[in-house]
N, C-alpha and C positions, 0 to 999 in steps of 0.2 A: 533583458530576457526573462521570461517567467515560465511557469509550469501550467499544463493544463492536467485535470484530473477527472477521474471517473470512478463512481463507487456504486458496487453491487452488493446487495444484501442476498445471500443465498441461504440455503437451508440451515446450516450450522456454523456459519462464518460470514465475515464481510470481506470483500476485495477492493482495495483502494489502488487503483492503477494510476500511475504518474507519468507524464510525458514531458520532454523538454530538458531543461537545465535547472537543477536544484541547487541555485546559488544564493547569495545574500539577498538579492532582489525578490527571490521566490520564496524564501523561507517562510515569510508571513502568510503567504497564499497556502503553503501546505499546512502550517499551523491551523488556518481556518478550515481546511479540508478535514483535518483530524477532529475539529470541533464538530463538524457536520457527521462524521462518522460516530463520534461518541453519542450523539443525540439519536442515532438510528442504527437498528441492528442489534444483535447480541453475538457473543462468542468471539473467538480470535479474529484478529484482522490482519490479512496478507496485504502487504504493500507490494504490488507487482511493479517493479522498475524496469521490465523489459524494454519500454519506450523512452527511458530516461537516458538521455545522451551523456550525462556526466552530473557530478555533484561537487561542490565545494565543501570546505571544512565547516561553514555555517549551515549547509545542506545537511551534512552528517549530524550536526548538533541538533537540527530541527527533528530528525528521525529519532535521536536518542530522547529528546523531550517527548516526542509522540509516544515512544515506548513507555516512558515513565507515567504519562497521562492515561494511556489505555490501561496499563496494568494496574494502576491505582482505581480504575473503574471496573476491574475485573475482566478486562478484554486484552490478553496477550498479543503483542505485535510480532509478526514474522516478516521476513523479506524474500521476495522471489526475484532472481535474475538481476543481482547487483551489478553496476556498471563494471566493465572490464578494466577501467583504468584505476581502480582503487578498491580497498576493502574498508569495511566500517570496523572501527576500533572503539567501541564504547568505553567510557570511564568505568572504573571498578564499581561504582555505586548504581550502575545501570541494571535494569532487569535483563535476564537473558533475551537475545534476539536471535532465534533460529534463522538460517539462512538456507534457502532451497534453490536448487539449480534453475528453476523455471516455475511458472505458475502451475503447471500439471503436477509436478513433483509436490508442491505445496498442498494442492486439493488433495493429493493421493495421501499424504501424511495425515490428513483429517477424515480419511474414509470415503472421500468422494469416488465414485465409479467413474470410469472413462466415460466421457459424453455427458456426465451429470451437470458440468457447468453449463452446458448448452441447453439441456432438456428441462432442468429444474425451474420452478416458477421463480423470478427474481424481481427486485424493486431496484431501479437504477436512478442515479443522479450524476450529472456531469457538468462541467464548465461549458459555457457556450462555445469555447474554441475546440472542444473534443470532437474529433470527426465522428460523425453519426454512424459510419460504416464499421467503426471499431466496436460500437456497442454489441453487435452480435459476437465478437471475438472474447468478450469478458465472461 
């Protein structure tokens, strides 16, 4: 089982949405998505986990590695809607990872006005398995 991802560059941040199960088999795909994110956009990166069913310890480590990579590039990582079955406990040497209740709260923390995520001009990339109908939701 793997993940699907969708990345949107917004006005002052990027949103990487992840769906599926972030386990050992999917960690490399997530790492590839983060590489894609690093090459595109600027500003903070919100990882939207609202469609993530669950994650393993390997999946959590992939998130911690992503936080390190993005922070080193001057792009802090934040999480929105972590899975209900666990919390992320990063190691002490990990950069801070703010956690928001949902994507709306994360956008609001960056000064996005209500509806701005829908109205703003975006650039989008996604895996082929990401449902096209969800593109309008991001």
